[in-house]
C-alpha positions in Angstrom: 0.0 0.0 0.0 1.4 3.4 -1.0 1.9 5.9 1.8 0.0 9.2 1.5 1.9 12.4 2.2 0.3 15.4 4.0 0.0 18.4 1.7 2.0 20.4 4.3 4.9 17.9 3.9 4.7 18.1 0.1 4.7 21.9 0.2 7.7 22.1 2.5 9.8 19.7 0.5 8.8 21.2 -2.9 9.5 24.7 -1.6 13.1 23.4 -1.1 12.9 21.9 -4.6 12.1 25.4 -5.9 15.2 26.8 -4.1 17.3 23.9 -5.6 15.9 24.7 -9.1 16.8 28.4 -8.8 20.4 27.6 -7.8 20.7 24.9 -10.4 23.4 25.7 -13.0 22.2 23.0 -15.2 18.6 22.0 -16.0 16.9 20.4 -13.0 13.7 18.5 -13.4 11.7 15.4 -12.3 11.5 16.1 -8.6 10.3 13.1 -6.6 9.6 12.7 -2.9 10.5 9.1 -2.0 10.7 6.7 0.9 13.8 4.5 1.3 13.9 1.2 3.3 17.6 2.1 3.8 16.8 5.3 5.7 13.9 4.8 8.1 12.0 7.9 9.3 13.3 9.9 6.4 12.0 11.2 3.1 14.2 11.6 0.1 13.9 14.3 -2.5 15.4 13.1 -5.8 15.8 15.1 -8.9 17.7 15.0 -12.2 20.3 17.6 -13.1 21.2 17.7 -16.8 24.4 19.5 -17.8 24.0 20.6 -21.5 27.2 22.6 -21.7 28.4 20.1 -24.2 25.5 19.6 -26.6 27.1 16.5 -28.1 27.4 14.8 -24.7 24.9 16.0 -22.1 25.4 14.6 -18.6 22.4 13.5 -16.5 22.7 12.8 -12.8 20.4 12.0 -10.0 20.7 14.2 -7.0 19.3 13.5 -3.5 18.5 15.4 -0.3 17.1 14.0 3.0 14.1 15.3 5.0 12.4 14.4 8.2 8.9 12.9 7.8 7.4 16.3 8.6 9.2 17.9 5.7 12.0 19.5 7.7 15.4 19.3 6.0 18.0 17.0 7.6 20.8 19.0 5.9 22.3 15.8 4.5 22.8 14.3 1.1 23.2 10.7 0.0 26.6 9.1 -0.6 27.6 5.5 -1.2 30.7 3.5 -0.2 30.6 1.5 -3.4 28.4 0.5 -6.3 26.7 -2.3 -4.4 25.6 0.1 -1.7 24.4 2.6 -4.3 22.3 -0.1 -6.0 20.8 -1.2 -2.7 19.8 2.4 -2.0 18.4 3.1 -5.4 16.3 -0.2 -5.4 15.0 0.7 -1.9 13.3 3.9 -3.1 9.5 4.1 -3.3 8.1 7.1 -5.1 5.3 9.0 -3.2 5.0 12.3 -5.2 6.3 13.5 -8.5 6.6 16.9 -10.0 8.3 17.4 -13.4 9.2 21.1 -12.7 9.6 22.3 -9.2 7.8 25.6 -9.7 4.6 23.8 -10.9 3.7 22.7 -7.4 2.5 26.2 -6.6 0.3 26.5 -9.7 
């Protein structure tokens, strides 16, 4: 069963997504609020940054930030010791909310 987020939690986290988007030197999009079995009592904001400075070879990366379950930032990011740990974390994610462009959550 999919967990339902309170609107206040979505708003708090997506307000942070708007800040991230404004500071993003690349293109940032596809913001998702997720649960991870690897980080209990936390929510994860995941987004994609796309560096198009080299049009022939754009670089796309997932970025992550951690939040308390009430939407308060934990001021941490996600790092892995090795590829196995990275894969375990990625496969543990369960999407709860998706917004293609951060600013759209206020519309």
